[in-house]
N, C-alpha and C positions, 0 to 999 in steps of 0.2 A: 504494500500500500504506500502511496506517495504522501499521505497525510492530508490530502485535499478533501474538503467537504463537498457533498453533493447538493447542499442547500444553495438555492439561487440567491444572489444578492438583490436586495430591494433597491431600485433606482431612487436616487435622491435629487431634489431640486431645491432652489433657494427662493424663498418668498420675496417678492420685490418690495413688499411693504415693510416687514420687520427685519428682513435680511437673515432670517434663521433658516438653516437647512432642515428639511423634513422629507419624509417619504413622499414619493410622487403621488401616491394614492390619497394622501391627506391634504393635498393642495388642489386648487381649482385652476385649470388652464384657461388663459385668456388669449384671444386673438384679436387683431385689428381688422375690422370689416367696415369699409367705406367711411373712415374717419371716426369710428366709434369702437369702444372696447366691447367685445361680445364674449359671454361665458361659453366655454367649451367643456362641459362636464364629461363627455365621452372621450374627448381627446382626439377627435377625428377630423376636425376642420383643417383645411389646408393653410399653410403659412407659418410664419414665426410665432412662437408661443411664449407667453410669460406666465409665471405661476404666482399665486397669492393664496394665503389661508382664506377659507370662506368665512371670514369674520369682518365685521364693519371696522374694527380697529385697524387691522392690516390694510384694508381697502383705503381708509382715510389717510394712513401714512403714505401709501403708494401715490395717491392723488396729490398730497401736499408736497412730496418730493419730486413730482413729475416723473415718476419711475416708468410709467407706461410709455410715454413719448420716447424716453431713452431706450427702453427695451425693444421697442418696435422700430427704432431708428427713424423717427419722423420729427419734423420741426414743430408742427402745430400741436396744440393740446387736443387730446382725444375725449370724446363724450363718454362719460361713465354712467349715465343714467340707467341704462338697461342692466349694466353690471350691478349697480347698487340695488336695483329692484330684485335681481336674482338672489343676491346675498341676503337681503332682508327677508325674502320669502323662504329661503332655505333655513334661516335661523328660527323661524316659527314652526 
């Protein structure tokens, strides 16, 4: 035996809001669609993705730091209304 384990490593991503690393399954993938941030809970939408904890605290930090514009490499600010609605709906 080589000493290797057969358990698969869980992929990790960094939350753009709080900058903490977490399991990919614990974070919500966000994509830019026509100048707005859209939630991608299944992770199947095309394009560059950014990850955030599905909590309003992390979302607020990401918006305040302009993290979505930086993550998607765009100059203008992105609309986060649909994303905020999704996160608030998921919390209830």
